[in-house]
N, C-alpha and C positions, 0 to 999 in steps of 0.2 A: 292280691288275694289276702295279704296279711291282716287287713281289717275285717275280713269276712269270717264269721264263725265256722268251724269245721261243720260240713253239711254232708249228709248221706244222700245218695240218689236212689230213687225207686222208680222203675219202669212199670207202668200199669199195662199189662198185656193179658188181662183176664177176660176181655170181651170175646163174644162168640163169632164176630165177623159175619153175621147173617147176610149182610148186603154184598159181601164178597163171595158168597156161596160156602161159607164155613172156612175153617182152618185159621192159621195165625197170620193176621195182617202184617205183623212185625217181620215175617219172613219173606215178604214180597221184595223183589229186587228193583231198586230205583237207581238209575245211573250207575249200574255196575256193582252196587253194594246193597245188601238188604237194609230195610228201614231200621231193623234192630241194630245192625252194625253201625249205622249212621247215628242212631240215638246214643249208643254206648260210646262212640268216639267223641260225641259232644260232651257227655257227662264225665268222661274219664279225666278230663283236665279241670273239672270244676268241683268234683266231689271226693270225699275221703273213702268211698266205697260205693258199690252199686249192687242192688238186688232186683229181681224180677218178681212182680206179683202176677201169678197166673194160677188158674184152677185146672184140674185134670192132671194128666200124667206129666210130672216135672221133668221126666227124662228127655222130653222134646227140646229142652233148653240146656241139656247137659253139656253141649259143645261150647257154651259160653263160659263154663267154669264158675258161674255166679250162683249164689243162693236163689232158690225159687221158693217163694212164700205164697201159700194159698190163703184165701180168705179164711178168717177164723170166726166169722158170723154166718149162720146158716142162710140158705136161700139166695145167695149171691145178690145182695141188695144194691150193688153198683159200686162206683169208684170209692165212695167213703169207706166201704168195707176193706178194699185193698189198701187204702191209706192207713186205716187202723191196724191192719195186719203188718204193714211195714213199720209203723211206730212201735208195735209190740215186739217185733223182731229186733229192732234197733235197741230198744230198752233192755232186752234180754242179753245183748252183747256186752252191756255195761262198760262201754268204751269212753263214756263221758261226752259223746257227741249228742248235742241237744236239738239238732235241727235235721229235718228231712225235706228234700226236694222231690216232688212227684212230677212225672211227665208221662204222657200217653205213649204207647208203643207203636203208634201209627203216624208219627210226625217226622218226616225225613229231613227237615231243614231247621232243626232246633238251633238257636243261637248259642255261642260259646260263652256268653256273659250272663246267663240266666241267674246263677246263684248270686253273683256279685250285685246285679241290678235289683233283684227281688229283696235282698237284704237291705240295700240302700233305700228302697222305697219304704220298707218297714221302719227303718230307723228315722227316716224323714218325718214319718207320721207321729213318732213319739213312742214312749215306752208302753202306752196303753193299747197299742195295736200289735197283736202277736202274729198276725198272718199276712201273707202277701201273695198275689196272683198276677199273672201276665195278661196284657191286653195288646192286641194288634188292630190298628184302625179303630173301629167302633165295637169290636168283639172282645169280650172278656173270655178268658180261658181258665175256668175255675180249677181244672185238674193240673194245670201248669202252675204249681204253687209251692210255697214254703209252709211247713208244719212244725210246730214245736212239740217236743215230747211232753211238755207241761200240760198240754190239753188232751192228752191221750185218754184219760178216764172220762172226761166230759164227752168226748166223741163216742166212746163205748156206750155211755148211757143214752146218748141221742139215738144210736143205732139199735140198741137192744131193748131199751125201755120205751122210748118214744116212737120207734119205728120210722125214724127220719131217713129220707133218701136223698134229698136235694142238698148238694154241697153248699150252694149260695145261701140257703136258709140258715145252715149251721154257722158258716163263716161270718155272716152278718151279725150274729149274736156277739161275736168276740171282737170284731173289727178287722178289716182286711185292707191293706194297702194295695195299690195297683201300680205296676211298672209297665211302661208303654214302649212298644216297638212299632216302627212303620210297617204297613202291610204291602208296600211296594218297594222295589219291583217284585220281591218274593215275600209272601207272608211266612214268617219263620214258624208259624204254628199251623200251617196248612196240614190237614190230616187226611189220610187215605181211607175212605169208607166204602167206596164203590169202585168197580172196574174203570169207570170214567175218571175218577180221581187219580187212579194209578197211572192212567195214560197222561193226565195233565202233569202229574209229578215227574214223570219221565221226561216230558218236554221241558219243564222248568229246569230240571237237572242238566239237560243238554244245553239249554240256552244260557244259563247263568253259571254253569259248573257248580251249582249250589251243593253244599255239603260241608 
């Protein structure tokens, strides 16, 4: 980890989980632990701190002891708003940490080498590429990504002036490296969106003791 810049972790838990019937997907139990607990366990060994991006009553995450950061752009324009809120919060801490990793709060099987490999992919592309995201198999995961504080104001302008919503439109402007993971036997970025996904995740956890 010595060659990896200090990186802060942000869990994006702001979604409304409509396909799950509402509530916080991150609180679903998979293989004896909530998805959130699994996400936090993965990030705790990789990041210098963790916060949760969530809207609504922050008290519902009080048991984690972590900062809960709401979107600071109106109308909940999606994950980019959560990423901007995380970058703003990190900048306000004035700790000198220049990088943030974002992950969704509904992925129970995240890898333990995310920060390391995303930074490696970015460095391999050269100094002109400031962003990196994950890919498993053929699927890119634009919210499993590294974000530099240096692009914070550009992101704010994209959200508030241009009304931009799509992560990959914004990242393509700046250059994004891709770090690859296999999607077999378990896709590390499998996400739980529906009750069927939750059943599948339970069976994956049982079969591979994934976590």
